[in-house]
C-alpha positions in Angstrom: 57.8 79.1 155.1 60.7 77.1 153.7 59.1 77.2 150.2 58.7 81.0 150.5 62.4 81.4 151.6 63.5 79.2 148.7 61.5 81.2 146.2 62.8 84.5 147.6 66.3 83.2 147.4 65.9 82.2 143.8 64.3 85.6 142.9 67.3 87.4 144.5 69.8 85.2 142.7 68.1 85.8 139.4 68.0 89.5 140.0 71.7 89.6 140.8 72.6 87.5 137.7 70.5 89.8 135.4 72.0 92.9 136.9 75.5 91.6 136.5 74.8 90.6 132.8 73.3 94.1 132.1 76.4 95.8 133.7 78.7 93.5 131.7 76.9 94.3 128.4 77.0 98.0 129.2 80.8 97.9 130.0 81.4 96.0 126.8 79.4 98.5 124.8 81.2 101.4 126.4 84.5 99.7 125.7 83.5 99.2 122.1 82.6 102.9 121.7 85.9 103.9 123.2 88.0 101.4 121.3 91.0 103.0 119.6 91.3 103.2 115.8 93.0 100.3 114.2 96.8 100.7 114.4 97.2 100.9 110.6 94.6 103.6 110.3 96.0 105.6 113.2 99.6 105.3 112.0 98.6 106.4 108.4 96.8 109.5 109.8 99.8 110.3 112.0 102.1 109.9 108.9 100.0 112.2 106.8 99.9 114.8 109.7 103.7 114.6 110.0 104.0 115.0 106.2 101.8 118.1 106.2 103.9 119.6 108.9 107.1 119.0 107.1 105.8 120.3 103.8 104.8 123.5 105.6 108.0 124.1 107.5 110.2 123.2 104.5 108.5 125.9 102.4 107.2 123.6 99.6 104.2 125.8 99.1 106.5 128.8 98.4 107.1 127.6 94.9 104.8 124.6 94.3 101.5 126.3 95.1 100.3 129.2 92.8 99.5 132.4 94.5 96.6 134.9 94.7 97.3 138.6 95.4 95.9 139.9 98.7 96.2 143.1 100.7 99.2 141.5 102.4 100.8 140.4 99.2 100.8 137.0 97.4 99.2 134.2 99.4 98.9 130.4 98.5 95.9 129.6 96.3 94.6 126.6 98.3 92.3 125.6 95.4 95.5 124.7 93.5 97.5 123.5 96.4 100.9 122.1 95.4 99.9 121.9 91.7 103.0 123.7 90.4 103.3 126.4 87.8 100.0 126.9 86.0 100.2 125.6 82.4 98.2 128.5 81.1 100.1 131.3 82.9 102.2 133.5 80.5 105.5 134.8 81.7 106.4 138.5 81.4 109.1 139.3 78.9 112.6 140.0 80.1 113.8 142.8 77.8 117.3 143.0 79.1 118.9 139.6 79.4 121.9 141.1 81.1 119.8 141.2 84.3 119.9 137.4 84.6 123.5 136.9 83.5 125.7 135.0 85.9 126.5 137.2 88.9 123.4 139.4 88.4 119.7 138.7 89.2 117.6 135.6 89.5 113.9 136.5 89.1 110.6 135.0 90.0 107.2 135.5 88.3 104.2 136.9 90.1 102.9 133.5 91.4 106.5 132.5 92.5 106.1 129.3 90.5 108.6 130.1 87.8 112.2 131.3 88.1 114.7 132.6 85.6 118.4 132.9 86.0 121.7 131.8 84.4 120.4 128.2 84.2 117.4 129.3 82.1 113.7 129.3 83.1 112.4 126.7 85.4 108.9 125.8 86.6 107.7 124.4 89.9 106.5 120.8 89.5 103.0 119.5 90.1 103.2 117.5 93.4 99.5 116.4 93.6 98.6 112.7 93.0 97.1 113.5 89.6 98.6 111.7 86.6 100.1 115.1 85.5 101.8 115.3 88.8 103.1 112.4 91.0 100.3 110.0 90.1 102.7 107.6 88.3 105.6 107.9 90.7 106.7 105.4 93.2 108.1 106.1 96.7 111.5 105.2 95.4 111.2 107.8 92.6 110.3 110.3 95.2 113.2 109.5 97.5 115.6 109.7 94.6 114.3 113.0 93.4 114.3 114.6 96.9 117.6 113.3 98.1 119.6 112.9 94.9 118.1 115.7 92.8 117.2 113.4 89.9 114.4 114.6 87.6 111.3 112.4 88.1 113.4 110.2 90.4 114.9 108.4 87.4 118.5 107.0 87.6 119.4 108.2 84.2 117.5 111.5 84.4 118.9 115.0 84.4 119.6 116.9 87.6 116.9 119.1 89.1 117.4 122.8 88.3 117.4 125.8 90.6 115.7 127.0 92.6 114.8 123.5 93.9 117.0 123.1 97.0 117.3 119.4 96.9 120.9 119.6 98.3 119.3 120.5 101.6 117.5 117.2 101.8 120.2 114.7 101.0 120.4 113.5 104.6 116.6 113.4 105.2 115.6 110.3 107.1 113.4 107.7 105.4 110.6 108.2 107.9 110.4 111.9 107.0 110.5 111.3 103.3 107.8 108.7 103.6 105.6 111.1 105.7 105.9 113.8 103.0 105.0 111.2 100.4 102.0 110.0 102.4 100.8 113.6 102.7 101.3 114.4 99.0 99.3 111.3 98.1 96.4 112.6 100.3 96.0 116.0 98.8 93.4 116.8 96.1 94.7 115.8 92.6 94.9 118.8 90.2 95.3 118.3 86.5 98.1 120.6 85.4 100.8 119.9 82.9 103.8 122.0 84.0 105.9 123.3 81.1 109.4 121.9 80.5 112.3 124.1 81.5 113.6 126.7 79.0 117.3 126.7 78.3 119.2 130.0 78.9 119.3 132.4 75.9 122.3 134.5 75.2 121.5 138.2 75.2 
């Protein structure tokens, strides 16, 4: 009888141990499945999302993304997102230069990526990470261009020309500039060499 009781006790103890181990393994597996993303990955994704939001509300696509004509008017061509003025797009001729004389009109082309006014003709830059865009830039170049209006973010470079509203961004916080930079580095690179600005012509 004692032997039977001893064996029954051992069987019960073994069963409890195995059950506890199984539950522990299941809990560990569930925890592993529910484990959060690494902090660096999560923070990078958050940064890119923040940058996408800022690029949208700041209207960067208005000039830097070519357009397609729809029933509702021009709409961003998402296949060329933020790739700037298309290198192969010809500009319409301005027959009366007096229209763009100081105090008169400033005009945009059909894709809204080129503008002409008293400053001459300017073209929206390629902001994708292709080498023809921001591929060779550093974050410091980008900060200097956005907040100081320096062409390509170079200390000795010329000032950015209208209609780029860099004056609106002089007080932008580092974290916002870095979020925009992270987003721009994440978009699809588009090879597109944007033309150089054309000086004003007397007319």
